[in-house]
N, C-alpha and C positions, 0 to 999 in steps of 0.2 A: 504494499500499500504506500501511497505517496506520503512523504513526511509532512508536507503542508496540509494535506487532507486529514491526516491523523490529528493535527493541531486543531483544526476546525471542528472535528467531531468531539474531541475532548472538551473544548471550550463550550460547545452547545450542550454537552452532558452536564458540565459543571453548572451552567446557567439554569438548566432545567431542575437540577437538584436544589439550587438556592431558591427557585420559585416554588418548590414543593410539588413539582409535577409527578414525582415518582411516589408520592405518599398515597395511601389508600387505594392502591392498585389491587384488582382481584388476583388472588393467589399469592399475595405478599406473605412472605415467611414460610411458604410451603415449598416442599422440594419440586424441582422440575421433573416433568415426565421424560424419561429417555426417548430419544428419537427411535422410531421404528424402522429406520433405514439401514440397519446393520447388515442386511443381506443384499443391499443394493451396492454395486460397485462405486467406489469413490468418485469416479469421473462422471457418473450418471446422477449423483444425488442432487445437485443443484438443479438440473433439468427436471427431475421428478418432483422436486419441491415446487418449482414454478408451475408445473402442470397441475399439481395438487391444489395449489392456492387458486388456480384459475378454474377449478372444478372440472378439469378435463381428466377422464379416465381412459385407460387403454381399451381398445375394442374388445379384448378378451373379457374384461370385467363387465362391459356393457352387455355382452352376450349372456354372461352368467346371471346378471340381474334380470334380463328378460326371461331367461329359462326359469328362474325362481318365481317370477310373477305369473308365468303361465302355469307352472305346477300348482301354485296357490288357487289359480282360477279353475284348474282341472279338478282339484279336490272339492270345489263347490259346485261343479257342473253336474247336472242330472242326466241329460239326453245322451244316448250312446253316439249319435251322429256328431254331436258337439264335442264329446270326449275324443272321438277318433280324429277330428280336425285338430284339436289341441295337441294330441299325441303326435301327430304328424309334424306340427309346428315345432314341438320340443325336439323331436328326433332330427329335424333339419337344423335347428340351432345347435344341438350337440355335435352333429357332423361338421358344421361350420367351425365351431369352437375347436374341435380336434384337428381340423386341417390347419387352422390359423396357428395352433400351438406348435405343430411340427415336431412332436416328441415321439418316443417309442410307443408302440401299441399298448403296452401294459400300463402306460400312464394316462391313456386316453379316458375320457369320461364316458361311461356306458350309456347307451341309449335306453329310453324308458320301456320300450316294448319287450325288451329281453326277459325281464322277470315274469311278465304276463304270459309270454310264449311258453316259458319253462313250465309254469303252473298249468297252462292248458295241455301241454303234452303229458304232464304227470296224470292229469284227470283222465285223458284218453287212454292211457296205458292200463288203468285199473279196471 
């Protein structure tokens, strides 16, 4: 940081302290919460913080939120046609998420119909 800039910052902090601008702040005297960016590479932390402050989330998180919302809607839906449409939408989003993540198959998110298909097969074999 520039030497002159440091002096300006220190001077403004000193003036704010004298004016009492730092008194009665929320959280005063309480420990700070540790940053949750310990798993983020150091060279990406600033960019991630800027995106977080701007309420921008990665596409992967947006897809997960949409899947969660549709799953909640699916739990409240009664008609089988509507449930089928929602399941198709969830499975499409899961597939989209798995493609975007570009990870090994064992780390992919499973689609919703898999469990129901296994249950149906189990009933048919009895």
